C-alpha positions as CSV (number, residue, x, y, z in Angstrom):
1,M,24.5,-1.8,17.6
2,K,22.7,0.6,15.3
3,T,21.2,3.7,16.9
4,F,18.2,5.6,15.5
5,I,17.2,9.1,16.6
6,I,13.6,9.4,15.6
7,D,11.6,12.5,14.6
8,T,8.0,13.1,15.6
9,N,6.6,12.8,12.0
10,V,7.8,9.1,11.8
11,I,5.7,8.2,14.9
12,L,2.7,10.2,13.7
13,N,2.8,8.1,10.5
14,N,3.2,4.7,12.3
15,Y,3.3,4.6,16.1
16,K,4.9,1.1,16.1
17,V,8.2,2.2,14.6
18,P,10.1,3.0,17.9
19,F,8.9,-0.2,19.6
20,E,9.8,-2.4,16.6
21,L,13.2,-0.9,16.0
22,S,14.1,-0.9,19.7
23,K,13.9,-4.7,19.8
24,K,17.0,-5.1,17.6
25,S,18.5,-1.6,17.7
26,R,18.9,1.4,20.0
27,V,16.2,4.1,19.7
28,I,16.6,7.6,21.1
29,L,13.8,10.1,21.4
30,H,14.5,13.7,22.5
31,E,11.8,14.7,25.1
32,C,10.6,17.4,22.6
33,V,9.3,14.5,20.5
34,L,7.1,13.4,23.4
35,Q,5.8,17.0,23.8
36,E,5.1,17.3,20.1
37,I,3.2,14.0,20.0
38,D,1.0,15.2,22.8
39,K,-0.2,18.2,20.8
40,F,-1.7,15.9,18.2
41,K,-3.7,13.6,20.5
42,N,-7.0,15.4,19.8
43,K,-6.6,15.5,16.0
44,S,-8.9,13.4,13.9
45,G,-7.7,10.8,11.4
46,S,-4.5,8.7,11.4
47,V,-2.3,11.5,12.9
48,G,-4.4,11.7,16.1
49,Y,-4.8,7.9,16.2
50,N,-1.0,7.3,16.0
51,S,-0.4,10.1,18.7
52,R,-2.8,8.4,21.1
53,K,-1.7,4.8,20.4
54,F,2.0,5.8,20.9
55,S,1.3,7.4,24.3
56,H,-0.9,4.5,25.4
57,S,1.7,1.9,24.2
58,L,4.5,3.8,25.9
59,N,2.6,4.0,29.2
60,K,1.8,0.3,29.1
61,I,5.5,-0.8,29.1
62,L,6.8,2.1,31.2
63,D,9.3,1.0,33.9
64,P,11.9,3.7,33.7
65,Y,15.5,3.7,35.0
66,K,18.5,6.0,34.6
67,K,21.7,4.9,32.8
68,Q,24.5,6.9,31.3
69,G,22.6,10.1,31.3
70,Y,19.5,8.7,29.5
71,T,16.1,7.5,30.8
72,Y,15.5,4.0,29.6
73,I,11.8,3.2,29.1
74,C,12.0,-0.4,30.3
75,K,14.3,-3.5,30.2
76,D,12.5,-5.2,27.3
77,Y,13.0,-2.3,24.8
78,N,16.2,-0.5,24.0
79,L,14.3,2.8,24.0
80,L,15.9,5.9,25.5
81,I,14.7,9.4,26.3
82,D,17.2,12.3,26.0
83,H,16.4,15.1,28.4
84,R,19.2,17.5,27.6
85,D,18.1,21.1,27.2
86,F,19.8,22.5,24.1
87,D,20.2,26.2,23.6
88,T,17.4,26.4,20.9
89,D,13.6,26.5,20.8
90,V,13.4,24.8,17.4
91,N,12.5,21.1,17.9
92,D,14.1,20.1,14.6
93,E,17.4,21.5,15.8
94,K,17.1,19.6,19.1
95,I,16.8,16.4,17.2
96,V,19.9,17.2,15.1
97,L,21.8,18.2,18.3
98,T,20.7,14.9,19.9
99,S,22.6,13.0,17.2
100,E,25.5,15.5,17.1
101,N,26.1,15.4,20.8
102,C,25.6,11.6,21.1
103,K,29.3,10.7,21.4
104,R,28.8,7.4,23.2
105,F,27.0,5.7,20.3
106,K,28.9,5.6,17.0
107,D,26.7,4.0,14.4
108,K,23.7,6.4,14.5
109,T,21.1,7.6,12.0
110,I,18.4,10.2,12.2
111,L,15.0,9.0,10.9
112,S,12.7,11.7,9.7
113,N,10.2,12.5,6.9
114,D,11.0,16.2,7.1
115,I,13.2,17.0,4.1
116,N,14.6,20.2,5.7
117,L,15.6,18.4,8.8
118,L,17.4,15.8,6.7
119,I,19.2,18.5,4.8
120,N,20.3,20.3,8.0
121,A,21.6,17.0,9.4
122,K,23.6,16.1,6.3
123,L,25.1,19.5,6.1
124,K,26.6,18.7,9.5
125,N,27.9,15.3,8.2
126,L,25.3,13.4,10.2
127,E,23.7,10.2,8.9
128,A,20.0,10.9,8.2
129,E,17.4,9.3,6.0
130,T,13.6,9.0,5.6
131,F,11.9,6.1,7.3
132,N,11.7,3.2,4.9
133,A,14.6,4.7,2.9
134,H,16.1,1.2,2.8
135,I,13.2,0.2,0.5
136,K,14.3,2.8,-2.1
137,D,12.9,1.9,-5.5
138,D,13.0,-1.8,-4.8
139,L,9.4,-2.1,-3.9
140,Y,7.8,-5.5,-4.1
141,T,6.3,-6.0,-7.5
142,G,4.8,-9.5,-7.1
143,V,6.9,-10.6,-10.2
144,R,10.4,-12.0,-10.4
145,V,12.5,-13.1,-13.4
146,V,14.8,-16.1,-12.8
147,E,17.4,-17.7,-15.0
148,M,16.5,-21.4,-14.8
149,P,19.1,-24.2,-14.4
150,E,19.1,-26.4,-17.5
151,D,18.7,-29.5,-15.4
152,Q,15.4,-28.2,-14.0
153,V,13.5,-27.9,-17.3
154,N,11.8,-31.3,-17.2
155,L,10.8,-30.7,-13.6
156,L,8.9,-27.5,-14.6
157,Y,6.1,-29.5,-16.3
158,E,5.8,-32.0,-13.4
159,N,5.4,-29.1,-10.8
160,K,8.6,-30.4,-9.1
161,L,10.7,-27.3,-9.9
162,K,13.2,-26.3,-7.3
163,L,14.8,-22.9,-7.3
164,D,17.4,-21.3,-5.0
165,G,16.4,-18.2,-3.1
166,T,13.5,-16.9,-1.0
167,F,10.2,-16.5,-2.8
168,F,7.0,-14.9,-1.5
169,E,3.6,-16.4,-1.5
170,N,1.7,-16.2,-4.8
171,E,4.7,-14.5,-6.4
172,I,4.7,-14.8,-10.2
173,V,8.1,-16.2,-11.4
174,V,9.2,-15.8,-15.0
175,L,11.6,-18.5,-16.0
176,K,14.3,-17.9,-18.6
177,L,16.8,-20.2,-20.2
178,N,19.7,-18.6,-22.1
179,N,17.8,-15.3,-21.8
180,Q,14.7,-16.8,-23.5
181,M,11.4,-17.1,-21.6
182,I,10.4,-20.8,-21.2
183,G,7.6,-20.6,-18.7
184,V,5.8,-18.8,-15.9
185,V,5.1,-20.3,-12.4
186,R,3.4,-19.2,-9.2
187,H,5.1,-19.8,-5.9
188,I,2.9,-21.1,-3.0
189,N,3.8,-22.8,0.2
190,G,7.3,-23.7,-1.0
191,K,6.1,-25.1,-4.4
192,F,6.1,-23.7,-7.9
193,I,2.9,-24.3,-9.9
194,N,3.3,-24.2,-13.6
195,L,1.0,-21.7,-15.4
196,E,0.2,-22.6,-19.0
197,C,1.3,-19.7,-21.2
198,N,2.3,-18.9,-24.7
199,E,5.8,-18.0,-25.8
200,K,5.2,-14.3,-24.8
201,G,4.1,-15.2,-21.2
202,F,0.4,-14.7,-21.8
203,L,-1.8,-16.9,-19.6
204,K,-5.2,-18.2,-20.9
205,C,-7.2,-15.8,-18.8
206,K,-9.9,-13.3,-19.7
207,T,-13.2,-11.8,-18.4
208,S,-16.5,-11.6,-20.2
209,G,-15.9,-7.9,-20.8
210,V,-12.1,-7.6,-21.3
211,Y,-9.2,-9.4,-22.9
212,P,-5.7,-8.8,-21.5
213,R,-3.5,-6.8,-23.7
214,N,-0.2,-7.7,-22.1
215,K,1.2,-10.6,-20.1
216,E,1.1,-8.7,-16.7
217,Q,-2.7,-8.1,-17.3
218,S,-3.1,-11.9,-17.9
219,W,-1.3,-12.6,-14.6
220,L,-3.6,-10.3,-12.8
221,L,-6.6,-12.1,-14.2
222,H,-5.1,-15.4,-13.0
223,L,-4.9,-14.0,-9.5
224,T,-8.6,-12.8,-9.7
225,K,-9.4,-16.4,-10.6
226,L,-7.8,-17.6,-7.4
227,L,-9.8,-14.9,-5.6
228,D,-13.0,-16.3,-7.1
229,E,-12.0,-19.9,-6.2
230,G,-11.5,-18.8,-2.5
231,K,-7.8,-19.7,-2.6
232,I,-6.9,-16.1,-1.7
233,D,-8.9,-13.3,-0.1
234,L,-6.8,-10.2,-1.0
235,I,-5.3,-8.8,-4.1
236,T,-3.2,-5.6,-4.3
237,I,-2.6,-4.0,-7.7
238,S,-0.1,-1.3,-8.4
239,G,0.9,0.4,-11.7
240,R,1.0,3.7,-13.4
241,A,-2.0,5.5,-15.0
242,G,-3.7,3.7,-17.9
243,C,-2.4,0.2,-17.4
244,G,-5.9,-1.2,-16.8
245,K,-5.8,-1.8,-13.0
246,T,-9.4,-0.7,-12.2
247,L,-11.0,-1.9,-15.5
248,L,-9.7,-5.5,-15.1
249,A,-10.5,-5.6,-11.4
250,V,-14.1,-4.4,-11.9
251,S,-14.6,-6.7,-14.9
252,A,-13.3,-9.7,-13.0
253,A,-15.5,-8.9,-9.9
254,I,-18.6,-8.6,-12.1
255,D,-17.8,-12.0,-13.6
256,M,-17.6,-13.4,-10.0
257,L,-21.1,-12.0,-9.2
258,E,-22.6,-13.4,-12.4
259,K,-21.1,-16.8,-11.8
260,A,-22.4,-16.9,-8.2
261,G,-25.8,-15.5,-9.1
262,K,-25.8,-13.5,-5.8
263,G,-23.7,-11.2,-3.7
264,Q,-22.7,-7.6,-3.9
265,L,-19.8,-5.6,-5.4
266,T,-19.0,-2.5,-3.4
267,L,-16.9,0.2,-5.2
268,T,-15.1,2.9,-3.2
269,K,-12.1,5.2,-3.1
270,P,-10.7,7.9,-0.7
271,V,-12.2,11.3,-1.0
272,V,-9.0,13.0,-2.2
273,S,-9.0,15.4,-5.2
274,M,-6.1,16.0,-7.5
275,G,-3.6,18.3,-5.8
276,N,-5.4,17.8,-2.5
277,Q,-7.7,20.8,-3.5
278,D,-11.0,20.5,-1.6
279,L,-14.1,21.0,-3.6
280,G,-15.9,22.4,-0.6
281,F,-19.5,21.8,0.3
282,L,-21.5,19.7,-2.2
283,P,-25.3,20.0,-2.0
284,G,-27.8,17.1,-2.2
285,T,-28.0,13.6,-0.9
286,I,-25.0,11.4,-0.1
287,E,-25.5,9.7,-3.5
288,A,-25.3,13.2,-5.2
289,K,-22.2,14.1,-3.1
290,I,-20.2,11.1,-4.1
291,Q,-21.2,11.2,-7.7
292,P,-18.2,13.2,-8.9
293,I,-15.8,11.1,-6.8
294,M,-17.2,7.8,-8.2
295,K,-17.3,9.0,-11.8
296,S,-14.3,6.9,-12.9
297,Y,-16.1,3.8,-11.7
298,V,-19.3,4.9,-13.7
299,Q,-17.2,5.2,-16.9
300,I,-15.8,1.7,-16.4
301,L,-19.3,0.2,-15.7
302,D,-20.6,2.0,-18.8
303,K,-17.8,0.6,-20.9
304,L,-18.6,-2.9,-19.6
305,G,-22.3,-2.5,-20.3
306,H,-23.4,-2.5,-16.7
307,C,-24.4,1.1,-16.4
308,E,-26.1,3.8,-18.5
309,M,-25.2,7.5,-18.2
310,D,-27.4,10.4,-19.3
311,M,-26.6,14.0,-19.5
312,F,-28.1,16.7,-17.3
313,D,-29.7,19.7,-18.9
314,D,-26.6,21.7,-18.4
315,G,-24.6,19.3,-20.5
316,N,-21.7,19.1,-18.1
317,T,-22.5,16.5,-15.5
318,K,-23.4,12.9,-15.9
319,K,-25.7,11.0,-13.7
320,I,-26.2,7.3,-13.0
321,S,-29.6,6.3,-14.4
322,K,-29.3,2.6,-14.1
323,I,-27.1,0.4,-12.0
324,E,-27.5,-3.3,-11.4
325,S,-28.9,-3.9,-7.9
326,N,-25.8,-5.9,-6.8
327,I,-23.3,-3.1,-7.5
328,K,-23.1,-0.2,-5.2
329,F,-21.0,2.8,-4.4
330,D,-19.9,3.7,-0.8
331,T,-17.5,6.1,0.9
332,L,-14.6,4.9,3.0
333,T,-15.8,7.4,5.7
334,H,-18.7,5.1,6.5
335,I,-17.0,1.7,6.2
336,R,-16.0,1.3,9.8
337,G,-18.3,-1.0,11.7
338,Q,-19.4,-2.8,8.6
339,N,-18.9,-6.5,7.9
340,I,-18.2,-7.0,4.2
341,G,-18.9,-10.6,3.2
342,D,-18.9,-10.0,-0.6
343,I,-16.5,-8.1,-2.9
344,L,-14.9,-4.8,-2.1
345,I,-12.8,-2.8,-4.5
346,V,-10.8,0.2,-3.2
347,D,-9.3,2.4,-5.9
348,E,-6.7,5.2,-5.4
349,A,-5.5,3.4,-2.3
350,Q,-2.1,5.1,-2.5
351,S,-3.5,8.1,-0.5
352,L,-4.4,5.9,2.5
353,T,-2.3,5.8,5.7
354,P,-1.4,2.4,7.4
355,H,-4.1,3.0,10.0
356,E,-6.7,3.6,7.3
357,I,-5.7,0.5,5.4
358,K,-6.0,-1.6,8.6
359,S,-9.5,-0.2,9.2
360,I,-10.5,-1.3,5.7
361,V,-9.0,-4.7,5.5
362,T,-10.3,-5.7,9.0
363,R,-13.8,-5.1,7.7
364,I,-13.7,-8.2,5.5
365,D,-15.9,-11.0,6.8
366,E,-15.6,-14.7,6.2
367,G,-16.0,-15.4,2.5
368,G,-15.4,-11.7,1.7
369,K,-12.9,-10.6,-1.0
370,I,-11.0,-7.3,-1.4
371,I,-9.0,-5.7,-4.2
372,L,-6.9,-2.6,-3.5
373,I,-5.6,-0.6,-6.4
374,A,-2.9,2.1,-6.3
375,D,-0.5,4.2,-8.4
376,T,2.1,5.2,-5.8
377,D,3.6,7.8,-8.1
378,Q,0.3,9.8,-7.9
379,I,-0.2,10.6,-4.2
380,D,-2.2,13.8,-3.5
381,T,-1.8,13.9,0.3
382,T,1.2,15.4,2.0
383,S,1.2,13.1,5.0
384,V,2.4,10.0,3.0
385,N,4.7,9.1,0.2
386,K,5.2,6.0,-2.0
387,Y,7.4,4.3,0.7
388,N,5.3,4.9,3.9
389,C,1.8,5.0,2.5
390,G,-0.7,2.4,3.7
391,F,-0.8,0.6,0.4
392,T,3.0,-0.1,0.4
393,Y,2.7,-0.9,4.1
394,L,0.1,-3.6,3.3
395,V,2.0,-5.0,0.4
396,E,5.2,-5.4,2.4
397,R,3.4,-6.9,5.4
398,F,1.3,-9.4,3.3
399,K,3.9,-10.6,0.7
400,D,4.5,-13.8,2.8
401,V,0.8,-14.5,3.5
402,S,-0.7,-17.3,1.5
403,I,-4.2,-15.8,1.1
404,A,-2.8,-12.6,-0.4
405,A,-1.3,-11.7,-3.7
406,H,0.3,-8.7,-5.3
407,I,0.9,-7.7,-8.9
408,T,2.4,-4.7,-10.6
409,L,1.2,-3.7,-14.1
410,I,3.8,-2.0,-16.2
411,K,2.6,-0.9,-19.6
412,S,-0.1,1.8,-20.1
413,E,-2.8,0.6,-22.5
414,R,-5.0,3.7,-22.4
415,S,-3.4,5.5,-25.4
416,R,0.0,6.1,-26.9
417,L,0.0,9.6,-25.4
418,A,-0.8,8.3,-21.9
419,D,2.0,5.8,-22.2
420,I,4.6,8.4,-23.2
421,A,3.3,10.8,-20.5
422,G,3.6,8.2,-17.8
423,E,7.2,7.5,-18.9
424,K,8.5,11.0,-19.4
425,L,6.5,13.3,-17.0
């Protein structure tokens, strides 16, 4: 049986980790981890939330008994507490020593998001990795390329295609025969739906304001059509800077509003500046405060013809002088408690924690739609990375849910300079 020795920071990122792992593996926590977690219980945000939830969850199942020098939490979970008092006051060293002195269990790995702890462990020839390290760079993209059996070609056009392997809900599958693209299908409920495309894989999809410039963008617009038709409620979009994620999402959402003739589009994003450098106090009303943060949305609306921007006297700051009444800006800070029955777009979602993502998605009311957009290579908060951020957590948890879809855009269309910078920097 695999044994995991878990560091405090893993639990503060997601309190469920020890409980989920201990259902199939053995989990050991040194008692210093419990003491460290207690120090964060009064913190605000996701760190304090995970601290409190872990303690409450542990207390709920607690039925301790002693065995082989460890305290087992209860019989239903293979979760152990190590009480040994090592000759050090440094908690990181205690976690490393817990693994080093754990002779009884052979197949053991330290889980931590602390790079220095991992280095220390590896220098002592101990197995250690970041949590979610097994994901590596094989993050779910929403797209798969499959070499198609020749005897299945005729079935493609009858929507009777059968392919070997496990496919996720609303996954886009590119079919190739002898290394040549012959079609694109979407997997749903065990079936493959043929999507009419040209020889380059482009689907016949567009919005009133934007034409797709590459096949991945056309696949995204196909998913937004499903969102409009009520076949799905959630779209997650990932991709590097300049690939058109936000522009296409906003344009498609505006088309949905115009088609329905009613409803509201809410545009929001986390209040995280580049490099996590705080701007400090901003004067004025809440609209004035969020104006710099929502500037990227304003530029997109201006490009789509749904907003006018005038210059202030100082010539440096732009203001919104006209916005259609069914488009509004909001901050994620005030989203809790709301019921969102229309369309919500969340940009820069890579900076959100799993707890924050849950708080957002659970706001969606019946008939509501949500699009989350992220570039997981541009994270400006130190508490998450591309593997454990809330956006990746959501994508991985929802890839087998039929009312959700994910797509990764690849090519930057902003400019040739942006494309090269995204590739080389």
